[in-house]
C-alpha positions in Angstrom: -11.4 10.9 28.7 -11.0 7.5 30.5 -8.0 5.9 29.0 -6.9 2.3 29.6 -3.2 2.0 29.8 -0.6 4.8 29.2 -1.6 7.9 27.4 0.0 11.0 26.0 -1.3 14.6 26.0 -1.1 15.9 22.4 -0.1 19.4 21.3 -3.8 20.0 20.9 -4.3 19.4 24.6 -6.3 16.3 24.0 -5.3 12.9 25.6 -4.6 9.9 23.4 -4.1 6.3 24.6 -0.8 5.1 23.4 -2.0 1.5 22.6 -4.7 1.2 20.0 -6.2 -1.4 17.7 -5.3 -1.3 14.0 -8.0 -2.3 11.5 -6.3 -2.4 8.1 -6.9 -5.4 5.8 -9.7 -7.1 7.6 -13.2 -8.2 6.4 -16.3 -6.4 7.5 -17.3 -9.1 10.0 -13.7 -9.4 11.3 -13.5 -5.6 11.9 -16.8 -5.5 13.8 -15.8 -8.4 16.1 -12.2 -7.2 16.5 -13.3 -3.7 17.7 -15.9 -5.1 20.1 -13.3 -7.6 21.5 -10.8 -4.8 21.8 -13.1 -2.6 23.7 -14.0 -5.4 26.0 -10.3 -6.1 26.6 -9.7 -2.5 27.6 -8.6 -0.7 24.4 -9.8 2.9 24.2 -8.1 3.8 20.9 -9.3 2.5 17.5 -7.5 3.4 14.2 -9.1 3.3 10.8 -9.0 5.1 7.5 -11.3 6.0 4.7 -9.1 4.0 2.3 -9.5 0.9 4.4 -13.2 0.8 3.5 -14.2 -0.3 7.0 -15.3 2.9 8.8 -19.0 1.7 8.8 -17.9 -1.5 10.5 -15.8 0.4 13.1 -18.7 2.7 13.7 -21.2 -0.1 14.1 -19.0 -1.9 16.7 -18.5 1.3 18.7 -22.3 2.0 18.5 -23.1 -1.5 19.8 -20.6 -1.1 22.8 -22.1 2.3 23.6 -25.6 0.8 23.5 -24.5 -2.0 25.9 -23.3 0.6 28.3 -19.7 -0.6 28.1 -18.4 2.8 27.0 -19.5 6.3 26.3 -18.5 8.1 23.1 -16.0 10.2 25.0 -14.3 7.1 26.4 -13.0 5.9 23.0 -10.4 7.7 20.9 -11.2 7.3 17.2 -8.6 8.0 14.5 -9.3 8.1 10.8 -7.5 9.4 7.7 -8.0 11.5 4.7 -8.1 9.5 1.5 -5.3 10.6 -0.8 -7.6 11.4 -3.7 -9.4 14.0 -1.6 -6.3 16.1 -0.9 -7.2 19.3 -2.6 -8.3 21.7 0.1 -11.8 22.1 -1.4 -12.3 18.3 -1.1 -11.1 17.8 2.5 -14.3 18.7 4.2 -16.2 16.4 1.8 -14.0 13.5 2.8 -14.4 14.3 6.5 -18.2 14.5 6.3 -18.3 11.2 4.5 -16.1 9.5 7.2 -18.2 10.9 10.0 -21.4 9.6 8.3 -19.9 6.2 7.8 -18.6 6.1 11.4 -21.9 7.4 12.7 -20.1 9.9 14.8 -20.3 13.7 15.3 -16.5 14.1 15.5 -13.3 12.1 15.3 -10.6 12.4 17.9 -7.8 12.5 15.4 -7.9 13.1 11.6 -4.7 12.4 9.6 -3.5 13.2 6.1 -2.9 9.6 5.1 0.1 10.4 2.9 1.9 13.4 1.4 1.4 11.5 -1.9 -1.8 12.5 -3.6 -3.9 11.5 -6.5 -6.5 13.1 -8.7 -10.0 13.5 -7.3 -12.2 10.6 -8.2 -9.4 8.2 -8.9 -8.2 5.1 -7.0 -4.5 4.4 -7.2 -5.0 0.9 -5.8 -7.4 -0.2 -8.5 -6.1 1.9 -11.4 -4.9 -0.4 -14.2 -2.7 2.1 -16.0 0.5 3.9 -15.0 -0.1 5.5 -11.6 1.8 8.6 -12.8 -1.2 9.3 -15.0 -3.4 10.0 -11.9 -0.8 11.7 -9.7 -1.9 15.0 -8.2 0.9 17.3 -7.2 -1.2 19.3 -4.8 1.0 20.6 -2.0 0.4 18.9 1.4 0.6 22.5 2.9 -2.6 23.3 0.9 -4.2 20.0 2.1 -3.3 21.0 5.7 -5.1 24.4 5.2 -8.2 22.3 4.4 -7.7 20.3 7.6 -7.3 23.2 10.1 -11.0 24.4 9.8 -12.2 21.0 10.8 -10.7 21.6 14.2 -12.4 25.0 14.4 -15.7 23.4 13.5 -15.3 20.6 16.1 -15.4 17.9 13.5 -11.8 16.7 14.4 -10.5 17.3 17.9 -6.9 16.9 16.7 -5.2 16.7 13.3 -2.0 15.2 12.1 -0.3 13.3 9.3 0.9 9.9 8.3 3.9 8.7 6.3 5.7 12.1 6.5 9.4 12.4 6.8 11.2 15.0 9.1 11.8 17.4 6.2 8.1 17.4 5.3 7.2 17.8 8.9 9.6 20.8 9.3 8.1 22.5 6.3 4.6 21.8 7.6 5.5 23.2 11.1 6.7 26.4 9.4 3.5 26.8 7.4 0.7 25.9 9.7 -1.7 27.7 12.1 -2.4 24.4 14.0 0.6 22.2 14.4 0.3 18.5 13.5 -0.3 16.5 16.7 0.7 13.1 15.4 2.7 11.4 12.7 1.8 7.8 12.0 4.6 5.8 10.3 6.0 2.3 10.0 8.2 1.8 13.0 9.9 -1.3 14.6 13.4 -2.4 15.5 14.3 -3.2 11.9 13.2 0.3 11.0 14.0 2.3 14.1 14.0 5.8 12.4 15.7 7.3 15.5 16.3 10.6 13.7 12.5 10.9 13.1 11.8 9.8 16.6 14.1 12.5 18.0 12.7 15.2 15.6 9.1 14.4 16.6 9.9 14.5 20.3 11.7 17.8 20.0 8.7 19.3 18.1 6.0 17.8 20.4 4.6 15.5 17.6 3.5 12.1 18.9 4.7 9.2 16.7 2.4 6.3 16.1 3.9 3.1 14.9 2.1 0.9 12.3 3.4 -2.5 11.3 5.1 -2.6 14.7 5.3 -6.4 14.6 6.9 -6.5 11.1 3.7 -6.8 9.1 3.5 -10.6 9.7 0.4 -10.9 7.4 2.3 -9.8 4.3 4.0 -12.0 1.7 7.4 -13.0 3.1 9.5 -12.2 0.0 10.8 -9.0 -1.5 10.0 -8.0 -5.0 13.5 -9.3 -5.9 12.4 -12.8 -4.7 14.7 -12.6 -1.7 13.1 -13.8 1.5 12.3 -11.1 4.1 13.7 -11.4 7.6 10.9 -12.2 10.1 11.1 -9.6 12.9 9.3 -11.8 15.5 11.8 -14.6 14.9 14.9 -12.4 15.4 17.1 -14.2 18.0 17.5 -10.9 20.0 13.7 -10.4 20.2 13.1 -14.1 21.1 15.8 -14.0 23.8 14.4 -10.8 25.4 10.9 -12.3 25.3 12.1 -15.4 27.1 13.8 -13.2 29.7 10.5 -11.4 30.6 8.3 -14.4 30.1 6.4 -12.6 27.3 5.8 -13.3 23.6 7.9 -11.7 20.9 4.9 -9.6 19.9 4.5 -8.3 23.5 8.1 -7.3 23.6 7.9 -5.4 20.3 4.8 -3.5 21.4 6.3 -2.6 24.8 9.5 -1.4 22.9 7.3 1.4 21.5 5.6 2.4 24.7 8.9 2.6 26.5 10.2 4.9 23.7 7.1 7.2 24.2 5.7 6.1 20.9 2.0 5.1 20.3 1.4 1.7 18.6 -1.7 0.2 16.9 -1.2 -3.5 16.4 -3.8 -5.0 14.0 -5.4 -8.4 14.9 -8.8 -10.1 14.4 -7.9 -13.0 16.7 -9.5 -12.5 20.2 -6.6 -14.1 22.0 -4.0 -12.0 20.3 -6.1 -8.8 20.8 -6.1 -9.6 24.5 -2.4 -10.6 24.5 -1.4 -7.4 22.7 -3.1 -5.4 25.4 -1.5 -7.4 28.3 1.8 -5.4 28.2 1.1 -3.0 31.0 2.7 -5.0 33.8 6.3 -4.7 32.7 8.8 -2.3 31.1 12.0 -3.0 29.2 15.3 -2.2 30.7 17.5 0.5 29.1 19.9 -2.3 28.1 17.1 -4.3 26.3 15.8 -1.2 24.6 19.3 -0.5 23.4 19.7 -4.1 22.2 16.5 -3.8 20.2 17.7 -0.5 18.8 20.8 -2.1 17.5 18.7 -4.4 15.2 18.0 -1.5 12.8 18.3 -2.6 9.1 16.4 0.4 7.7 14.0 -2.3 6.4 10.7 -1.0 5.3 8.0 -3.8 5.0 5.2 -1.5 3.7 5.0 0.7 0.6 8.7 1.3 0.0 8.3 0.7 -3.7 5.0 2.4 -4.3 4.7 5.7 -6.2 8.5 6.4 -5.9 8.3 8.9 -8.8 5.8 11.1 -7.0 7.0 14.6 -6.1 6.2 14.1 -2.4 7.5 10.5 -2.1 8.7 10.5 1.5 10.9 7.4 1.9 
């Protein structure tokens, strides 16, 4: 597969571009335009999920770029994710089939269990008005995984992996799987360095993908307590390193992951930022600067830390 920028060979033997476009929390029109802009800029990895509700938009943009002759299907690495209310093994293939239909594709390059936290079939935890505990499903993610593995055998997913798993959950999965998870997608940035998880995944040949790598700048800037969140891109150390390299804070934070051997999927719908986020291939951070960024760790989780904490498989 022709990959623009650095890539990694997964445990499945497939090649995945380390830099991709994230598509969470964007309108239909924004997603279509962002994916087309990203492909024109050189991105060859697009990340979506069934729960985002935008697989049709991602698929339309890819279809248009293929029709233009800009790419072939095999040139672009497409990741999507299993919706948490389809986690019983008998429902996994149903979810995969729906995602492929919405994407307009015969296969995805990577299919992830979106979370070890699961909900009853037919429910939606994000719109449910009652106590979310009423719709919890305690299906074991090991059983979910056994619904995932046949998708590889059938060629519907070239590789499979997980998202939002901790190292203990990964260890248990590794011990109870026929096909090993190729990827674990988690929140990762200098304020949440998760070095133990990074080391565990490297040791076990699981590629980490970082979401919210820029500190989730689109989110509200206050904690539930009312305290103001620190803004990662305004951290004095990040700003100083950016000035040193003649780059933006965002570019430094993205390069930080690539230089750690971690994949990263910044989300943007702004063409200039999509391009700027890709323009990080002409430099690397020194060991000293990587160490400086590593020292910023606050164990600060911007996304989901307070959601579903009573679930049996809560992972944070």
